N, C-alpha and C positions, 0 to 999 in steps of 0.2 A: 688805564693801567696796562703795562706791558704783559703780554701773554706769558704765563709761567714757563712754558717750554723754551722760550727764547731768552730767558735770563742767562747771564753768564755765570760761571762758577762763583766768581767773587760776589755778584749780586745775591745769589742764593745763600751763600755763607753769611752775608750781612743780614739778610732778611730773617733767616732762621734765628740768628743770635739777638736781633732786636725785637723779636716776637711778632713781627708783621707777617710771618709766613709759617704755616705748619707743614711738617714733613709729609703728613698724610695727604694734604691738598696738592703738594708738589708732585708726589709720587703718583697720585691719581691722574694728574695732568699728563705725566709721562706715559702712563699705561694707556691712556686714551690716544695719545700720539702714536704709540707703538701699534695699537690695534687698528688705527686708521691708515698707517703708513708702511708698516713692515711687510705687508704683502707685496709691495713694490721694491723695497730695498733688500729684504731678506737678510737683515743683520743678525737676528736671533734664531738660534736653533730651537729654543724653548724658553718660555718664561712663565713662572707660576705667580699670577698676580695676587693670589690669596696670601702666599708666603711673603711676597714683597711688601704688600700693604700691612701685614702684621708687623714687620720690622719697623715700618714708618710710624705706626701707631704706638709701638713700644718706645720709639724715640720721643714722640710727643709727650707721652706719659712721664718719661724721665725728665724732660724739660719742665713740665708742669709741677713735678714734685721737687725740683731743684737738684736732681741727681744725674744731670746729663754727664755723659762720659767725656766729652771734649767739645770744643767749638765747632767740630765737624759733625757732631751728632745729627743724624737725619739726612745727610747729603747722599743722593743716589750715585752709584758707580757701577758700570758694566764690567763683566769679567769674561775674559777670553776662555774658550773651552779647553784649554790645556793647563789651567791653574786649578788645583784641587780645592774643593769645598766639601766639608763633612756632609755626607748624606745626599749630595748632588751628583748627577751623572757628569762625568768628565770624560768625554769621548775623543778629544782631539779631532773632532769632525771625521772620525774613522769608523767603519763598520766593525772593526775588530774590537773596539771598546764601546760599542753602542749601548750596552747595558751595565757598564762599570760605574758603580757608585763609590765615591772616595770615602774611605774610613777616617780620614784626617783632613785638617786644614793646612794649606800651604802657609809658610811663615808670613807672606805678605797679606794673606786673607785674615790671619789671626790679628795682625796689626791693624787692619781696617776694622775688624769687629771690635777690637778694644777701644777704638775711637768712635764707634757708633754709626759707621757708614751703613747705608741701605744697599745690599748687594743685589745686582741684577744679572744673574747668570742665565743662559749660556750664549756667548757671542760666537758667531761662525768664524771659521778660519780655513786656510788650506790644511789638508790632512797632515797631521803631525808637524805642522808649521812649515811644510815643504811647498813653497810656491810664492809667486809675486803678484797674484791676481785674485785669490780666493775662489778660483775656478776649480781647484783640486779638492774641495770639500766633497765628502761622500754623500752629502745630503742636498746641498743647494748652492747656487752661485750668488754671492752677495753683489749688489749693484751700487754704483756711485750715485749718491743723492743729487749731484749736480746734473747728471744725465744717466738715466737707468739703463741705457744701452751700452754703458761703459763700465769697466772694472773699477773697484775702489782701491786697488793695490792689495798687497798681501805680505806675509801671511795673516796679519792681524786685521783683515779687511772688515770683519764684523765690528770690531772694537772702534775702528775709525769711522765707519759709515753710521753707526749709532749716534755718535757725537755730532757728526756733520749734518745728520738728518734731524737734529734737535730732539732725539729720543732720550738723551742723557747729557749731563754736562761734562762728565769725565768717565774714563774707562781705563782698564789695564790691558796691556798686550805683552807680547814677548818679541824680542829682536835678536835674530841669529845672523842675518846678513843685510838687514835693512827693513825688517818686518814691522817695525813701528814707524820709522821715519818715512819710508816710501808711501804707505797708505795715508799717513798724516799729510804728506805733500799733495797726493792726488785727491784727497777729500777736503783740503783747505783748512786744516786745524793744526794745533800744536801737538808734537809727539817727541818724547825724549828717550834715547837709549843711554842709560847711565854707564859709567866706567864698569868694566868687568870686575866683579867682586864687591861692588858697592851695595847691591841688592841681593838678598838671599834667593837661591834657586830651589830651596827645599819646597817640594810640592808642585814644582813646575815639571810637567812630563817632558822628558829630555828629547831633544832632536840632536844637537851637537853640543856636548857639555862644556867645551872650552870656548864656545862662542855665544851661547844663549844668555840673555838678560831680560828680566821683567822691567817694564817701564810704563809711564802714564801717557794717556792722551787727554787733551782738555780743550774746551772752547775759549779758555783764556790762559795767560801765562801764569797767573797766580795759582791756578789749579795744578799746573806742573810742579811748581815750587813746593806747594803744600804736600802733595802726594810723595814727592821725592823725600821730604823730611820724614814722612810717616813710614814709608816702606823700606827705606835704606837703613844700613847699620849692621854691625857684627851679629852673626847668628851662629850659635854653636851647632846647629843642625846642618849647616853648610860650611864645610871647612875651606871653601874657596872665598868666603866673605873676608874682606880685609879689615884689619884693625887700624883704622885711620880716623882723623877728626870727623865727627858727624856733620852732615850737611844740615844747615839751618836756613829755612826759607827767609827769615828776617835779614840774613846777610846779603841777599840779592839787592843790588843798588845800581843806579844809573852810572854810566861811564862817560868821561869826557873824551870825545873822539880825537881831539887835537893831539897829534904826535903818535897816535896808536898805529901799530904796524899790522895791517890786515893781509893775511895770506890769501892769494887768489889763484885761479887756474885759467888756462887758455881754452876758450870754448871750442876752437877748431880741433883740439886734440880729442874731444869726446863727443863730437857730433850732436851738439845740443839742437833742439828744434828752434826755428827762427823766433818763436814767441818767447821761449825760455831764454835764449841768448839775449834778446832785446831787453827783457826784464832784468836779467843779471847785470847787463851793462848799465842800465839805469840805476840799479842799486849801488854799484861801484862808484858811479859818478856822484851820487848823493853822499857817500862816505867821504870821497875826496873833498867835496865842497865843505864838509864839516871839519876838515883838517887832518883826516886820516891819511896814512901813507900806504899805498897798495904795493904789495910785494909779490911778484909772480913766483910761484913755487914749481919745482920740478916734480911733476906727478907721473913721471915716466914708468915708475914701478906699478902704478895702478893698472896698467894694461895686463899685468899678471894676476891681479887681485881675483878676478872671476875664476880662472882655472885653479888657483891656489885654494880659494874658498871652497869650491866644489869638491876638490880632492879631500880636504880636511873634513868638511861637513859630512860628506857622504860616508867617509870611513867611520866617523863617530856615530852616525845614524845606523850604520850596519851593525855596530856593536850594541848600541842602546836598544834597538828594536828587536834584537834577538830574544829578548825576554817575552815577547808576545808570540807564544808557541802553541796556544790552545790547551795548555796544561794547567797553569796556575790561575789565570783569570782572562777574561775576554772571550771572544768568539771561539767556539770549539766545533770542528767538523770531524766526525768520526771517519777514519781512513779504512783501508781494507784489512785492518788487523795489525799492521806494522806501525811502530812508533813514528818512523819517518814519514809515513803516509798521513798520519794525523797532523804532524808539523806542516807538511806541504799543503794539505788541503785547507787547513785552518788559515794559514797565511795567504794562500791564493785567494780565498773567499774574503778575507778580512781587509787586506791592503789594496789601495787603489793603484792605478798605473804609475803615477809619479813617485810614490813611495817605493814601489817595486824597482823602478829605474834607479833610484838613489841607493837602495840597498845593494843592488847588483854592482853599481859603480864602486861603492865603498868596499864591498867584499873583494872585488877584483884588485883594487889598489892596495889592500892589506894582504893579499895572497902571496904565498911563497914565490920568490923570484921577481916580484913586482913591487914589494914594499919599498925598497930603497930607491927604485926608479921613479916612483910616483909619490907615495905618502911621505917618505923621508925627505925628498927634494921639496915638497910643498911646505913641510915644516921649516926647512932652512929658508925658503923664500919668505915665509911668514915672519921670521926673525928680521929679515931685511926690511920688510914693510914697517914693522914696529920701530926699528932703528930710524927709518926715514921720518916717521912722525916725530920722534924725539929730536931729530935735527931741525925739523920745521919749527918746533916751538922754542928753539934757541934763537931764532931770527925773527919770529912773528909773535904777536900777542894772541891771535885768534885766526881761524880760517873760515872764510865765507865761500860757499859754492852752491850751485843748485843741488837739490836733493835727488831729483830725477832728470834725466836729459830730455824727457818729453812729459806732456800731461797725460791724463788717463786715456788708454786705448780701448777699442771696442771689445766687448765680450766675444771670445772666440777667435780674435785676430791673431793671437800668437800661440794658441794651444797645440797646433800641429808642428811647431818648430821649437823644441825645448831650448836650443841654444839661443835663439832670439829672445825667448822669455827670460833666460838667465841674464842676458845683457841688460835687462831693465834695472839690475842691481849694481851696475858698474860704478856708481858714485857712492854707494853705501857700504859695500862689503869690506873695503879696506879698513874702515873704522872698527869693525868687529875683529878683524885679524890683528889690529894693533891694540885693541882693548880700551881705546879712548872713548870719552863721552861725546855725544853729538845730539843736536836738537833740530827738528824740522819745523820751520815757522811758515805760516801762510803769507805769501808774498805777492798776492794779486792774482788776476785772471788772464788767461790767454784770449785770443781773438774769438774763440768759440765759447767763452764764458766758463772755462775749466780752470781749476786752481793750479797755481805754480808754487812749488815749495823752495824755501831757502834753507840750506843746511849750514849750521854753525858748529864748529868743532873746536874743542879745547884739549889741553893736556890731561893726563891721568888724574882722576880724583879732583878735578877743578871745575865741578859743576857750578860753584858759586860764580866764577868768572863767566862760564858759558851762559848762564841764565841772566847775568848782568848785561852781557852784550845783547842777548835776545830782548831784554827789557828796553834797552836803549834803542835798538832797531825798531821796536814797536812805537816808541815815543817819536821817532822820525817818520812814522807811518810807512817804513819799509815793509814792516810786517803788520798786517791788518786783517782781522777776521771778517769774512763776508760769506754768510751761509744761506742756502736756499730756504725759502719759507714754504714753497709748494714743491712737492716731489712728483715729477711727471715721467 
């Protein structure tokens, strides 16, 4: 019999529903895996096995009594540490919120609870979701399960690493500039950033409100589709959610490649590593052999995506994080009697170096005399990037490109050079600026045995098309899951 921890999401769902598997047995197997493996991977900041097992036992009792909540009842799912769960610490991997217990559930959490999912909080992340490697956590650096001397990506590195290390079949993360897709690529799993406004942000602790989106990771594509159906939809608690036709997992189907127009990019423009370039070229040749037409696109505006993204994101973070002042909640350091001393000392002790850097950048770009020169121009450039994607989808059906120009780099390799670290998001940030959906799919391994990710992008609110192309790419074995069994 296949070891329970190595079952795919789809296999777990089938076995729970045909009665051949109990949630408590499955959850116990995952807990054993976490206890034996997470000292190397460091995906979890905390997990309470008694509370988790209680959820699984309650699910089994519901099934036994015929009162199951849904076909998903009893499936385990990991939760990133910036998504609020009633009674649980939600720290954003920051010292300033290390003792903050949420008094409410995020909308996505409530929807998961309504379906009977077994929640596994809290997964590590870059502090306040600011980073591309999960090295900016105030508590620990998460490691890549394929090679623990390397980073898993970020900021949702814990969510990706937990799935890649077979500690969980699915998890939730958040994506502001690539924070789901980049770690999914570097850890060799599926990860989806939905269209902005498709999923409620209520209960997601904000980094950059006009860019943040919650999305799923999974060890198979069906997990992505099912979770998208569950967590998406209009939410009156979040006025940015869109009133559009709901996404249905059953609508995802295979596509006929013949005659399809696939948007592609020129590798020499973005300095792909040799292994990533080789695999991307192989994928495009496979698509051509199936009758698809490759359409080179002008991605010249993408060279502006990183500065535009960091101007807008840091400005919004400067505003959003002003609430953490030592007065209302979070860490409080008594000053020398003056209110401004309390603010200063609380924030100095509570925020890490990268968060402070981004607050300073954002505050500067919003300051008098500089707003129009920096933030105002960045917003105008964002409109151009959004229009460019709209033009792309007038001429192509879908866009295929690498998720990351390289595979996972070594821990500590880029921490001393923030600009080099920011460049790791060169292929993902434009998607957030445009608000379109994109998925990273596992697309093979490089010469060092490290995962390569393929990013597929579609037009606004067309997740059905997006996942249909991902499904068809999987059927061609362009996208194929290969996970490590032993973590070294």
